[in-house]
GULOGU-671752 format. One line per 5 residues: number of its first residue (from 0); for each residue x negated, y negated, z negated of C-alpha. Coordinates in nm, 4 decimals, always signed. Layout:
REM residues N
NUM = X Y Z | ... .
//
This chain:
REM residues 127
0 = -3.0518 +0.2187 -0.5793 | -2.7367 +0.1938 -0.7842 | -2.3908 +0.1664 -0.6316 | -2.2206 +0.0440 -0.9496 | -1.9445 -0.1985 -0.8639 .
5 = -1.9263 -0.0898 -0.5008 | -1.5733 +0.0426 -0.4519 | -1.4254 -0.0437 -0.1132 | -1.1892 +0.1845 +0.0732 | -1.0066 +0.1578 +0.4025 .
10 = -0.7110 +0.3900 +0.4394 | -0.4179 +0.4052 +0.6785 | -0.0826 +0.5728 +0.6420 | +0.2928 +0.5352 +0.6624 | +0.4913 +0.3661 +0.3878 .
15 = +0.7022 +0.6164 +0.1958 | +0.9520 +0.3426 +0.0963 | +0.9914 -0.0355 +0.1006 | +0.7570 -0.2190 -0.1363 | +0.9106 -0.3214 -0.4696 .
20 = +0.8102 -0.6384 -0.6557 | +0.8020 -0.6662 -1.0335 | +0.6791 -0.9215 -1.2846 | +0.4168 -0.8123 -1.5378 | +0.2726 -0.9853 -1.8435 .
25 = -0.1053 -1.0123 -1.8394 | -0.3301 -0.9732 -2.1456 | -0.3592 -1.3505 -2.1837 | +0.0212 -1.3899 -2.1928 | +0.0684 -1.5259 -1.8404 .
30 = +0.3070 -1.3567 -1.6003 | +0.2166 -1.2362 -1.2517 | +0.3984 -1.0633 -0.9690 | +0.2815 -0.7313 -0.8319 | +0.4282 -0.5275 -0.5484 .
35 = +0.4110 -0.1497 -0.5633 | +0.4297 +0.0873 -0.2697 | +0.3163 +0.4339 -0.1683 | +0.1603 +0.5390 +0.1598 | +0.1608 +0.8882 +0.3008 .
40 = -0.1752 +0.9763 +0.4571 | -0.1637 +1.2657 +0.7003 | -0.4706 +1.4368 +0.8398 | -0.4435 +1.4711 +1.2154 | -0.5661 +1.8286 +1.2437 .
45 = -0.4266 +1.9807 +0.9255 | -0.0929 +1.8463 +0.8061 | -0.1107 +2.0635 +0.4940 | -0.3955 +1.8472 +0.3640 | -0.1906 +1.5269 +0.3514 .
50 = -0.1781 +1.3129 +0.0373 | -0.0267 +0.9941 -0.1014 | -0.1903 +0.6772 -0.2309 | -0.0111 +0.4434 -0.4744 | -0.0654 +0.0767 -0.3842 .
55 = -0.0695 -0.2311 -0.6081 | -0.0505 -0.5622 -0.4231 | -0.1087 -0.8656 -0.6459 | +0.0545 -1.2014 -0.5794 | -0.2693 -1.3924 -0.5159 .
60 = -0.4260 -1.1380 -0.2784 | -0.4365 -1.1919 +0.0968 | -0.2214 -0.8790 +0.1369 | +0.0744 -1.0598 -0.0239 | +0.1406 -1.2517 +0.3018 .
65 = +0.2538 -0.9354 +0.4852 | +0.4849 -0.8185 +0.2066 | +0.8062 -0.9050 +0.3990 | +0.6972 -0.6696 +0.6793 | +0.6255 -0.3687 +0.4574 .
70 = +0.9198 -0.1453 +0.5401 | +0.9626 +0.2286 +0.5051 | +0.7862 +0.4152 +0.7853 | +0.5557 +0.1300 +0.8937 | +0.1996 +0.2357 +0.9705 .
75 = -0.0417 +0.0112 +0.7779 | -0.4169 -0.0139 +0.7185 | -0.5180 -0.1102 +0.3621 | -0.8503 -0.2338 +0.2275 | -0.9198 -0.2315 -0.1441 .
80 = -1.0557 -0.0579 -0.4526 | -0.9473 +0.2962 -0.5407 | -0.9318 +0.4596 -0.8824 | -0.8373 +0.8195 -0.9660 | -0.4939 +0.8652 -1.1188 .
85 = -0.4522 +1.2251 -1.2388 | -0.1019 +1.3494 -1.3232 | +0.0940 +1.6650 -1.4042 | +0.3339 +1.7687 -1.1273 | +0.7003 +1.8103 -1.2142 .
90 = +0.7024 +2.1275 -1.0081 | +0.5303 +2.3936 -1.2189 | +0.3350 +2.1605 -1.4532 | +0.0259 +2.1815 -1.2333 | -0.2517 +1.9207 -1.2794 .
95 = -0.2857 +1.7061 -0.9661 | -0.5245 +1.4370 -0.8492 | -0.3726 +1.1047 -0.7502 | -0.5175 +0.7830 -0.6134 | -0.4290 +0.4280 -0.7182 .
100 = -0.5418 +0.1511 -0.4826 | -0.5588 -0.2189 -0.5689 | -0.5082 -0.3710 -0.2257 | -0.7113 -0.6690 -0.1078 | -0.5827 -0.6894 +0.2494 .
105 = -0.3293 -0.5134 +0.4719 | -0.3215 -0.4942 +0.8491 | +0.0022 -0.3971 +1.0173 | -0.0770 -0.1270 +1.2691 | +0.2775 -0.0399 +1.3672 .
110 = +0.5819 -0.2204 +1.2329 | +0.9316 -0.0755 +1.2576 | +1.1034 -0.1810 +1.5823 | +1.3728 -0.3924 +1.4160 | +1.1041 -0.5985 +1.2390 .
115 = +0.9324 -0.6707 +1.5712 | +1.2606 -0.7879 +1.7249 | +1.3239 -1.0207 +1.4291 | +0.9717 -1.1648 +1.4593 | +1.0117 -1.2199 +1.8362 .
120 = +1.3424 -1.4035 +1.7811 | +1.1784 -1.6312 +1.5246 | +0.8974 -1.7208 +1.7682 | +1.1193 -1.7689 +2.0766 | +1.1448 -2.1288 +2.1949 .
125 = +1.4947 -2.2412 +2.2959 | +1.5275 -2.3485 +2.6616 .
//
């Protein structure tokens, strides 16, 4: 049984920085918006084995709706497709393995406290 085309990952981690949005030109000439972010994934038993995953969140994905809540330090759970992204480290020119994830959906596991307060104020009904 072949698993070609089956690439679905679920990963959770803390955002290393706020997501940044940029406009890109597609092959057919149209423009699209994509948000880029990085999450820091830490293994619970061995912190030395932590790693980062670069995220791409496209404008038409369901993950786009939570973009305003993606703030540095927030714990999020991402679902999407992962591709290897090898690179050469700037510290000693050592080959490293990286991961690039095209995000389909994001669940907010733990949002920074100030974001929760803002959301509660928006929902509060005046007396």
